[in-house]
C-alpha positions as CSV (number, residue, x, y, z in Angstrom):
1,M,10.7,-20.5,-11.0
2,N,7.3,-20.9,-12.7
3,K,5.5,-17.5,-13.3
4,K,2.6,-18.7,-11.2
5,F,4.9,-18.6,-8.0
6,K,6.1,-15.0,-8.6
7,I,3.9,-13.4,-6.0
8,V,5.2,-15.7,-3.3
9,I,8.9,-15.7,-4.3
10,P,9.6,-12.6,-1.9
11,Y,8.2,-14.3,0.9
12,L,9.9,-17.6,0.4
13,K,13.2,-15.7,0.1
14,E,12.4,-13.8,3.3
15,R,11.7,-17.0,5.3
16,K,14.1,-19.4,3.5
17,W,16.2,-20.0,6.9
18,N,12.9,-21.0,8.6
19,Y,12.1,-23.5,5.8
20,L,15.6,-24.8,5.8
21,L,15.7,-25.3,9.6
22,G,12.1,-26.9,9.4
23,F,13.3,-29.2,6.7
24,L,16.5,-30.2,8.6
25,I,14.4,-31.0,11.7
26,L,12.0,-32.9,9.5
27,A,15.0,-34.9,8.0
28,I,16.1,-35.7,11.5
29,V,12.5,-37.1,12.4
30,D,12.6,-39.3,9.3
31,G,16.1,-40.5,10.2
32,L,15.1,-41.4,13.7
33,Q,11.9,-43.1,12.4
34,L,14.2,-45.3,10.0
35,L,16.1,-46.6,13.0
36,I,13.2,-48.2,14.8
37,P,12.8,-51.2,12.3
38,K,16.6,-51.9,12.7
39,I,16.1,-52.1,16.5
40,I,13.1,-54.3,16.0
41,Q,15.0,-56.5,13.5
42,H,18.0,-56.9,16.0
43,V,15.6,-57.9,18.8
44,I,13.6,-60.4,16.8
45,D,16.7,-62.0,15.3
46,G,18.1,-62.2,18.8
47,I,15.0,-63.9,20.2
48,T,14.9,-66.3,17.2
49,N,18.5,-67.2,17.6
50,H,18.2,-67.5,21.5
51,K,20.9,-64.7,21.8
52,M,18.6,-62.1,23.4
53,D,18.1,-61.7,27.2
54,M,15.5,-59.6,29.1
55,H,18.1,-57.0,29.9
56,T,18.8,-56.3,26.2
57,I,15.0,-56.4,25.3
58,F,14.5,-53.7,28.0
59,Y,17.3,-51.5,26.8
60,A,16.0,-51.8,23.2
61,S,12.6,-50.9,24.1
62,L,13.7,-47.9,26.2
63,L,15.7,-46.8,23.1
64,I,12.6,-46.9,21.1
65,F,10.6,-44.9,23.6
66,V,13.5,-42.4,23.7
67,I,13.5,-42.1,19.9
68,S,9.6,-41.8,19.8
69,G,9.8,-39.0,22.4
70,T,12.4,-37.2,20.5
71,M,10.5,-37.5,17.3
72,Y,7.3,-36.2,19.1
73,F,9.4,-33.1,20.5
74,L,11.0,-32.4,17.0
75,R,7.6,-32.8,15.1
76,Y,6.2,-30.1,17.2
77,W,9.2,-27.7,16.0
78,W,9.0,-28.6,12.3
79,R,5.4,-27.6,12.4
80,I,6.4,-24.3,14.0
81,F,8.9,-23.6,11.3
82,I,7.2,-24.9,8.2
83,V,3.4,-24.5,8.9
84,G,4.3,-21.2,10.8
85,N,6.0,-20.0,7.6
86,A,2.9,-20.9,5.6
87,Q,0.7,-18.9,8.1
88,Y,3.1,-15.9,7.6
89,I,2.9,-16.2,3.8
90,E,-0.9,-16.3,4.0
91,K,-0.9,-13.3,6.3
92,S,1.5,-11.3,4.0
93,L,-0.4,-12.2,0.9
94,R,-3.6,-11.1,2.4
95,Q,-2.2,-7.7,3.4
96,D,-0.5,-7.2,0.1
97,Y,-3.7,-8.3,-1.6
98,Y,-5.8,-5.6,0.3
99,N,-3.0,-3.0,-0.3
100,H,-3.1,-3.8,-4.0
101,L,-6.9,-3.6,-4.1
102,V,-7.0,0.0,-2.7
103,T,-4.6,1.3,-5.5
104,L,-6.9,-0.1,-8.2
105,S,-9.1,2.4,-10.2
106,Q,-12.9,2.5,-9.9
107,S,-13.4,0.8,-13.3
108,F,-11.8,-2.3,-11.9
109,F,-14.4,-2.7,-9.1
110,S,-17.2,-1.8,-11.6
111,K,-16.2,-4.9,-13.7
112,T,-15.3,-7.2,-10.8
113,K,-17.8,-8.9,-8.4
114,I,-17.3,-8.4,-4.7
115,G,-17.9,-12.3,-4.4
116,D,-15.0,-13.0,-6.5
117,L,-12.8,-10.6,-4.4
118,M,-13.9,-12.3,-1.2
119,A,-13.1,-15.8,-2.6
120,Y,-9.7,-14.6,-3.4
121,A,-9.1,-13.4,0.2
122,T,-10.5,-16.8,1.7
123,N,-10.5,-20.0,-0.3
124,D,-7.5,-19.0,-2.5
125,L,-5.3,-17.8,0.2
126,M,-6.1,-20.9,2.2
127,A,-5.1,-23.1,-0.7
128,V,-1.8,-21.2,-1.0
129,K,-1.2,-21.6,2.7
130,M,-1.7,-25.4,2.5
131,L,0.6,-25.8,-0.5
132,F,3.5,-24.0,1.2
133,G,2.6,-25.6,4.6
134,M,1.5,-29.3,4.6
135,G,2.3,-29.3,0.9
136,F,6.0,-28.7,1.8
137,V,5.9,-31.3,4.4
138,A,4.5,-33.9,2.0
139,I,7.0,-33.3,-0.8
140,S,9.8,-33.4,1.9
141,D,8.6,-36.8,3.2
142,I,8.1,-38.0,-0.3
143,T,11.8,-37.1,-1.0
144,L,13.4,-38.0,2.3
145,L,11.4,-40.9,3.7
146,A,10.7,-42.7,0.4
147,V,14.2,-42.5,-0.9
148,S,15.7,-43.5,2.6
149,S,13.2,-46.4,2.9
150,I,14.1,-47.9,-0.4
151,I,17.8,-47.6,0.4
152,F,17.4,-49.5,3.7
153,M,15.2,-52.1,2.0
154,A,17.8,-52.5,-0.7
155,F,20.4,-53.3,2.2
156,I,18.2,-56.2,3.2
157,S,17.4,-57.5,-0.2
158,P,18.0,-55.6,-3.4
159,K,15.9,-58.1,-5.5
160,L,13.0,-58.0,-3.1
161,T,13.2,-54.2,-3.1
162,L,13.1,-54.1,-6.9
163,L,10.1,-56.4,-7.0
164,S,8.2,-54.4,-4.4
165,I,8.5,-51.2,-6.4
166,I,7.4,-52.6,-9.8
167,P,3.8,-51.1,-9.4
168,M,5.3,-47.6,-8.8
169,P,5.4,-46.5,-12.5
170,F,1.7,-47.1,-12.6
171,M,1.4,-44.5,-9.9
172,S,3.3,-41.9,-11.9
173,I,1.0,-42.4,-15.0
174,M,-2.0,-41.9,-12.9
175,L,-0.4,-38.8,-11.3
176,V,-0.1,-37.2,-14.7
177,I,-3.7,-38.0,-15.7
178,F,-5.3,-37.0,-12.4
179,G,-3.1,-33.9,-11.8
180,K,-4.4,-32.1,-15.0
181,K,-8.0,-33.0,-14.1
182,M,-7.7,-31.9,-10.5
183,H,-6.3,-28.5,-11.6
184,R,-9.3,-27.9,-13.9
185,R,-11.8,-29.2,-11.3
186,F,-10.5,-27.0,-8.6
187,R,-10.7,-24.0,-10.8
188,K,-14.3,-24.7,-11.4
189,V,-14.8,-25.2,-7.5
190,Q,-13.3,-21.8,-6.9
191,K,-15.5,-20.2,-9.6
192,S,-18.5,-21.5,-8.2
193,F,-17.4,-20.4,-4.7
194,S,-17.0,-16.9,-6.0
195,S,-20.6,-16.9,-7.5
196,L,-22.0,-18.3,-4.2
197,T,-20.2,-15.6,-2.3
198,S,-21.5,-12.9,-4.7
199,V,-25.1,-14.1,-4.2
200,V,-24.8,-14.1,-0.5
201,Q,-23.2,-10.7,-0.3
202,E,-25.9,-9.2,-2.7
203,N,-28.8,-10.7,-0.8
204,I,-27.5,-9.5,2.6
205,S,-26.4,-6.2,1.4
206,G,-29.9,-5.7,-0.3
207,I,-32.1,-7.4,2.3
208,R,-34.3,-4.3,2.8
209,V,-35.0,-4.3,-1.0
210,V,-35.6,-8.1,-0.9
211,K,-38.1,-7.7,2.0
212,A,-39.8,-4.6,0.6
213,F,-40.7,-6.4,-2.4
214,N,-41.5,-9.7,-0.8
215,Q,-38.9,-11.6,-2.8
216,E,-37.5,-13.8,0.0
217,D,-38.4,-16.9,-1.8
218,S,-36.9,-15.7,-5.1
219,A,-33.7,-14.7,-3.3
220,L,-33.5,-18.0,-1.5
221,G,-34.0,-19.9,-4.8
222,K,-31.2,-18.0,-6.3
223,L,-28.9,-18.7,-3.4
224,S,-30.0,-22.4,-3.3
225,K,-29.1,-22.6,-7.0
226,S,-25.6,-21.2,-6.4
227,A,-25.1,-23.3,-3.4
228,Y,-26.1,-26.5,-5.4
229,E,-23.7,-25.7,-8.1
230,Y,-21.0,-25.4,-5.5
231,V,-21.8,-28.7,-4.0
232,I,-21.8,-30.3,-7.3
233,Q,-18.5,-29.0,-8.2
234,N,-17.1,-30.1,-4.8
235,I,-18.6,-33.5,-5.3
236,K,-17.0,-33.9,-8.7
237,M,-13.6,-33.0,-7.0
238,A,-14.2,-35.5,-4.3
239,K,-15.0,-38.2,-6.9
240,L,-11.8,-37.5,-8.4
241,N,-10.0,-37.7,-5.2
242,G,-12.1,-40.8,-4.4
243,M,-10.7,-42.5,-7.5
244,F,-7.1,-41.4,-7.0
245,E,-6.5,-42.1,-3.2
246,P,-7.9,-45.8,-3.3
247,F,-5.6,-46.4,-6.5
248,L,-2.6,-45.5,-4.3
249,G,-3.9,-47.8,-1.6
250,L,-4.1,-50.6,-4.2
251,I,-0.4,-50.0,-5.3
252,I,0.6,-50.4,-1.7
253,S,-1.5,-53.5,-1.3
254,I,0.1,-55.0,-4.4
255,S,3.6,-54.2,-3.1
256,M,2.9,-55.9,0.2
257,G,1.4,-58.9,-1.5
258,I,4.7,-59.2,-3.6
259,V,6.8,-58.9,-0.5
260,L,4.7,-61.3,1.5
261,I,5.1,-64.0,-1.2
262,Y,8.7,-63.6,-2.4
263,G,10.0,-62.4,1.1
264,G,8.3,-65.6,2.7
265,I,10.3,-67.7,0.0
266,L,13.6,-65.9,0.9
267,T,13.0,-66.3,4.7
268,M,12.3,-70.1,4.2
269,K,15.5,-70.4,2.2
270,N,17.3,-68.5,5.0
271,N,18.4,-65.8,2.4
272,I,17.1,-63.2,5.0
273,S,16.1,-63.6,8.6
274,I,12.7,-63.2,10.1
275,G,13.8,-59.9,11.7
276,Q,14.9,-58.7,8.3
277,L,11.6,-59.5,6.7
278,I,9.8,-57.7,9.4
279,A,12.0,-54.8,9.1
280,F,11.4,-54.8,5.3
281,F,7.7,-54.7,6.1
282,S,8.3,-51.7,8.3
283,Y,10.2,-49.9,5.7
284,L,7.5,-50.8,3.0
285,G,5.0,-49.3,5.6
286,M,7.0,-46.2,5.8
287,L,7.0,-46.1,2.0
288,A,3.3,-46.2,2.0
289,W,2.9,-42.7,3.6
290,P,5.0,-41.0,0.9
291,M,3.0,-42.8,-1.7
292,I,-0.2,-41.6,-0.1
293,A,1.5,-38.2,0.5
294,V,2.1,-38.1,-3.4
295,G,-1.7,-38.0,-3.9
296,W,-2.1,-35.4,-1.1
297,F,0.7,-33.2,-2.6
298,V,-0.8,-33.5,-6.1
299,N,-4.2,-32.4,-4.6
300,L,-2.6,-29.5,-2.6
301,Y,-0.3,-28.4,-5.5
302,Q,-3.2,-28.3,-8.1
303,R,-5.4,-26.4,-5.7
304,G,-2.6,-24.1,-4.7
305,T,-1.4,-23.4,-8.2
306,A,-4.9,-22.8,-9.4
307,S,-5.4,-20.2,-6.6
308,L,-2.1,-18.7,-7.4
309,I,-3.1,-18.3,-11.1
310,R,-6.2,-16.5,-10.0
311,L,-4.3,-14.3,-7.5
312,N,-1.7,-13.5,-10.1
313,K,-4.4,-12.1,-12.3
314,I,-5.3,-9.6,-9.5
315,F,-1.7,-8.6,-8.7
316,E,-0.9,-8.2,-12.3
317,T,-3.9,-5.7,-12.8
318,E,-2.4,-2.3,-12.9
319,T,-4.3,0.9,-11.8
320,E,-5.3,3.2,-14.6
321,I,-4.9,6.1,-12.2
322,H,-1.3,6.9,-11.1
323,D,1.4,9.6,-11.0
324,T,2.9,10.3,-14.4
325,D,6.2,11.6,-15.8
326,K,4.7,15.0,-15.6
327,T,4.0,14.9,-11.9
328,D,5.7,17.5,-9.8
329,F,6.1,16.0,-6.3
330,S,7.0,19.5,-4.9
331,I,3.3,20.4,-5.1
332,K,2.2,19.6,-1.5
333,K,-0.9,21.8,-1.2
334,L,-3.6,23.3,-3.4
335,E,-5.0,26.8,-3.1
336,G,-8.2,25.9,-4.9
337,N,-8.1,27.7,-8.2
338,I,-10.0,25.4,-10.7
339,E,-10.1,25.6,-14.5
340,F,-11.7,23.4,-17.2
341,R,-10.4,24.1,-20.8
342,H,-12.2,22.6,-23.7
343,L,-12.8,19.3,-21.9
344,T,-14.4,16.7,-24.1
345,F,-14.8,13.1,-22.7
346,S,-16.0,9.6,-23.5
347,Y,-15.4,6.4,-21.5
348,D,-14.0,4.7,-24.5
349,K,-14.2,4.6,-28.2
350,E,-17.5,2.4,-28.1
351,H,-19.5,5.0,-26.2
352,S,-20.5,8.5,-27.3
353,E,-19.2,11.6,-25.7
354,I,-20.6,12.3,-22.3
355,F,-19.8,16.0,-22.8
356,K,-17.8,18.2,-25.0
357,D,-15.9,21.5,-24.9
358,I,-16.5,22.2,-21.3
359,T,-14.7,25.5,-20.5
360,T,-15.1,27.3,-17.1
361,A,-13.0,28.4,-14.1
362,I,-13.5,29.4,-10.5
363,S,-11.0,31.2,-8.2
364,A,-9.7,29.9,-4.8
365,G,-12.2,30.6,-2.0
366,K,-15.3,30.8,-4.3
367,T,-18.2,28.5,-4.8
368,L,-18.9,26.8,-8.2
369,A,-22.3,25.1,-8.7
370,I,-23.1,22.7,-11.4
371,V,-26.8,22.1,-12.3
372,G,-28.5,20.3,-15.2
373,R,-31.0,17.6,-16.0
374,T,-30.7,14.0,-14.7
375,A,-27.9,12.0,-16.4
376,C,-26.4,15.1,-18.0
377,G,-22.9,14.1,-16.9
378,K,-22.5,16.2,-13.6
379,S,-21.1,13.3,-11.6
380,T,-18.7,12.2,-14.4
381,L,-17.3,15.7,-14.5
382,L,-16.5,15.4,-10.7
383,N,-14.9,12.1,-11.3
384,L,-12.5,13.4,-14.0
385,F,-11.7,16.4,-11.6
386,L,-11.0,13.8,-8.8
387,R,-9.1,11.6,-11.1
388,V,-11.4,8.7,-10.7
389,Y,-11.1,8.6,-14.3
390,N,-8.2,10.0,-16.3
391,P,-9.2,13.1,-18.2
392,P,-7.8,14.2,-21.6
393,E,-4.4,16.1,-21.3
394,N,-4.3,19.8,-20.9
395,T,-8.1,20.0,-20.0
396,I,-8.2,20.4,-16.2
397,F,-5.9,22.7,-14.3
398,L,-5.5,23.3,-10.6
399,D,-3.7,26.5,-9.4
400,G,-2.5,26.9,-13.1
401,N,-1.0,23.4,-13.1
402,E,-2.3,20.6,-15.4
403,I,-4.0,18.0,-13.1
404,Y,-1.3,15.3,-14.2
405,K,1.3,17.6,-12.7
406,V,-0.3,17.5,-9.2
407,P,0.6,14.3,-7.3
408,L,-2.3,12.1,-6.5
409,K,-1.4,12.3,-2.8
410,T,-1.7,16.0,-2.8
411,L,-4.9,15.9,-4.9
412,H,-6.7,13.5,-2.5
413,N,-5.4,15.3,0.6
414,S,-6.6,18.7,-0.6
415,M,-10.1,17.5,-1.8
416,T,-13.0,15.7,-0.1
417,I,-16.2,14.7,-1.7
418,V,-19.5,13.9,-0.2
419,P,-21.0,11.6,-2.8
420,Q,-24.6,10.8,-3.7
421,D,-24.3,7.2,-2.3
422,I,-23.5,7.8,1.3
423,F,-21.4,5.1,3.0
424,L,-21.2,4.8,6.7
425,F,-19.4,2.1,8.6
426,S,-20.9,-0.2,11.2
427,D,-19.4,1.9,14.0
428,T,-20.3,4.8,16.3
429,V,-21.5,8.1,15.1
430,A,-18.4,9.7,16.4
431,A,-16.1,7.1,14.6
432,N,-17.9,7.8,11.3
433,I,-17.4,11.5,11.6
434,K,-13.7,11.1,12.7
435,F,-13.0,8.8,9.8
436,S,-11.6,11.7,7.9
437,N,-9.6,13.0,10.8
438,P,-8.9,10.3,13.3
439,N,-6.8,12.8,15.6
440,A,-9.8,15.2,16.0
441,D,-11.1,15.7,19.5
442,E,-14.6,15.6,20.7
443,K,-15.1,19.3,20.5
444,E,-14.1,19.3,16.8
445,V,-16.5,16.5,16.1
446,I,-19.3,18.2,17.7
447,E,-18.5,21.4,15.9
448,A,-18.7,19.6,12.6
449,A,-21.9,18.0,13.4
450,K,-23.5,21.4,14.4
451,I,-22.4,22.9,11.2
452,A,-24.0,20.0,9.3
453,Q,-27.2,20.4,11.3
454,V,-27.2,16.8,12.8
455,H,-26.0,17.5,16.4
456,K,-29.4,17.9,17.8
457,E,-30.4,14.6,16.5
458,I,-27.3,12.8,17.5
459,I,-27.6,13.8,21.2
460,Q,-31.2,12.4,21.2
461,F,-29.9,8.9,20.2
462,S,-29.7,6.2,22.9
463,E,-25.8,6.6,23.2
464,G,-25.4,10.0,21.7
465,Y,-22.2,10.2,19.6
466,E,-21.4,6.6,20.8
467,T,-24.4,5.0,19.1
468,I,-23.7,2.2,16.6
469,V,-25.2,3.2,13.3
470,G,-25.5,-0.3,12.0
471,E,-24.4,-1.8,8.6
472,R,-24.1,1.1,6.2
473,G,-25.9,3.3,8.6
474,V,-29.1,1.2,8.3
475,T,-30.5,2.6,11.6
476,L,-30.4,6.3,10.3
477,S,-32.7,8.2,7.9
478,G,-31.4,9.3,4.6
479,G,-31.1,12.8,5.7
480,Q,-29.1,11.8,8.8
481,K,-26.7,9.9,6.8
482,Q,-26.1,12.7,4.4
483,R,-25.5,15.1,7.2
484,I,-23.1,12.8,9.1
485,A,-21.3,12.4,5.8
486,I,-21.1,16.2,5.4
487,A,-19.9,16.5,9.1
488,R,-17.1,14.0,8.2
489,A,-16.1,16.0,5.2
490,L,-16.1,19.2,7.2
491,L,-13.9,17.8,9.9
492,K,-11.1,17.3,7.4
493,N,-11.4,21.0,6.4
494,P,-10.2,20.3,2.9
495,D,-9.0,23.1,0.4
496,I,-11.7,22.0,-2.0
497,L,-15.0,20.6,-0.8
498,I,-17.3,18.8,-3.2
499,L,-21.0,18.1,-2.4
500,D,-22.3,15.8,-5.1
501,D,-26.1,16.2,-4.7
502,S,-25.5,15.3,-0.9
503,L,-28.5,17.3,0.3
504,S,-31.1,15.6,-1.6
505,A,-32.7,13.8,1.4
506,V,-32.6,16.9,3.6
507,D,-35.6,19.4,3.9
508,T,-35.3,22.8,2.4
509,K,-35.0,24.6,5.8
510,T,-32.2,22.4,7.0
511,E,-30.5,22.6,3.6
512,N,-30.5,26.3,3.8
513,Q,-29.0,26.3,7.4
514,I,-26.2,24.0,6.3
515,L,-25.4,26.1,3.2
516,N,-25.4,29.3,5.2
517,H,-23.0,27.8,7.8
518,L,-20.8,26.5,4.9
519,I,-20.5,29.9,3.5
520,I,-19.5,31.3,7.0
521,N,-17.1,28.6,8.0
522,R,-15.5,28.1,4.5
523,K,-15.3,31.6,3.2
524,N,-11.7,31.2,2.2
525,K,-12.0,27.7,0.8
526,T,-13.1,26.5,-2.6
527,N,-16.5,24.6,-2.8
528,I,-18.2,22.7,-5.7
529,L,-21.8,22.0,-5.4
530,V,-23.7,19.7,-7.6
531,S,-27.4,19.5,-7.3
532,H,-30.8,19.2,-9.1
533,R,-32.3,21.8,-6.5
534,I,-31.8,25.4,-7.3
535,S,-32.4,26.2,-3.7
536,S,-29.0,24.4,-2.9
537,I,-26.9,26.5,-5.3
538,R,-28.6,30.0,-5.6
539,H,-26.0,31.6,-3.3
540,S,-23.0,30.2,-5.4
541,D,-20.3,32.6,-6.9
542,K,-20.7,31.0,-10.2
543,I,-23.3,28.5,-11.6
544,I,-22.8,26.4,-14.8
545,V,-25.8,24.7,-16.4
546,I,-25.0,21.5,-18.5
547,D,-27.4,20.4,-21.2
548,Q,-26.8,18.5,-24.5
549,K,-23.3,17.5,-23.3
550,K,-22.1,21.0,-23.0
551,I,-22.3,24.2,-20.9
552,V,-25.3,26.1,-22.2
553,E,-25.5,28.8,-19.4
554,S,-23.1,30.3,-16.9
555,G,-23.4,33.0,-14.3
556,T,-24.9,33.9,-10.9
557,H,-28.3,33.1,-9.8
558,S,-29.9,36.4,-10.7
559,E,-28.0,36.6,-13.9
560,L,-29.2,33.2,-15.0
561,L,-32.7,34.0,-14.1
562,E,-32.6,37.0,-16.4
563,K,-31.5,34.9,-19.4
564,N,-34.9,33.0,-19.5
565,G,-33.0,29.8,-20.4
566,L,-33.0,26.2,-18.9
567,Y,-31.9,27.4,-15.6
568,R,-35.0,29.7,-15.3
569,E,-37.2,26.8,-16.6
570,L,-35.7,24.5,-13.9
571,F,-36.2,27.1,-11.1
572,E,-39.8,27.8,-12.1
573,K,-40.7,24.1,-12.3
574,Q,-39.2,23.7,-8.7
575,Q,-41.1,26.7,-7.4
576,L,-44.3,25.3,-8.8
577,K,-43.5,21.9,-7.3
578,N,-42.9,23.5,-3.9
579,K,-46.1,25.3,-3.9
580,I,-48.1,22.2,-4.8
581,E,-46.5,20.4,-1.9
582,E,-47.3,23.3,0.5
583,I,-51.0,23.2,-0.8
584,N,-51.1,19.4,-0.3
585,E,-49.7,19.7,3.3
């Protein structure tokens, strides 16, 4: 089967018996439909020849009612089996799509728009569902009803049948021409939908920034431009359909005209009966639906395959972060010993080195602090440690094992990071804290909030811990969001806790309280603190100072002050800044 269908083949195989049963029921419906013109033919010929009484007409009508009722009942069931299968495929694809997304590395999301990912999960999956739902019905009817109708027509008059299908080759030519154009047009429609989704997502997510800078009109203009482009692409698609579908109607009309002229001649010459002519027209009418279904199927097929191509690109994207041949799956837990050995890193060959020859170590149960000027590479160092990016081999070691030897599951279960960019879900305060440990009880949640120095503020909220924090925690201050995120991390009680400048929005007094509680409650656990505030890291067991892409100083707070280097310079500047702020207050 064509490569574009490979992501749906497993679902088709799994549900093949449902499709087969649906197809058989559909075949029965089409077969029953073909009986009705024969009954009508029999009745009309009987009336014309004065050989039909009311009793026979009544039973013939009753038979048509019974057939129609059976068709109604069976049409319900083929929809259950065929359209229901398509719903299952859409649901399974959406689940697998999400499961695949969460395995991809951060670099993928940094290069891919959220609007594109949302478009894949909505429009593209809908197009796939339509292809394997009503598209399957259309191609089945094209195969069954069209062929059967032509056979029944041939039994009435082979020559009339041949003449009636003369226009059909023109339809095949148009199918080839329009099919390719529809495919290209629909890909443009999906691309414009992705752009529109991205603009909407960005404007809604950044609505506070838009309002703060009074850029509502500019944002609306950008949205209108994207929406207009989406409309234009859809109109072009509609124009193409508008040209194709009437052409099919024209083919059907020409066929009926041929039948009316030549069939009338045959009837007048008594080569066929009036009942046969009417039955022929009925079969030709049945043939009209498959011909229209051809256009519908081509539309669904081009849309569906265009979407499958887009989805395949996502499913074919492999994560850069995965377990390797070196991985030792017997490692289930980390003690917290960390070592960097001559670590040099750049994102790729085109970029210069972020840092070079980073060498340091910290024992389990100790606290390592990382400080330096803005953009010196502190967060990048953490990302390598967490394997958000892959570090060079033999440069990072955990409990004496190279990082590639540690299974990713163990690595992520043993570590928790509170990043600079705090993300809270639109849920209750308690649910956000319990995100790291869903099985935690209320007492544990409150204890974590107390350590993070946010409990007193939470209980003052309208609903306490059951207060909804809003989208991305919009109802909270920056400091509250940071402390709730810290409480969430503490509730997991990881072997290694990383705070990446996650106290920047907290005042110095509260910051000291949090750090003092951390020292007490995590005295046997490893901690890594990244901060531009010296006050946040002064009690750490070891502090490294990064500057000019390398470690320029290392030691305790008092040791580094004695060296009169960059650390002392940063410390004195912050002390001076604090004094100025106190005077201004």
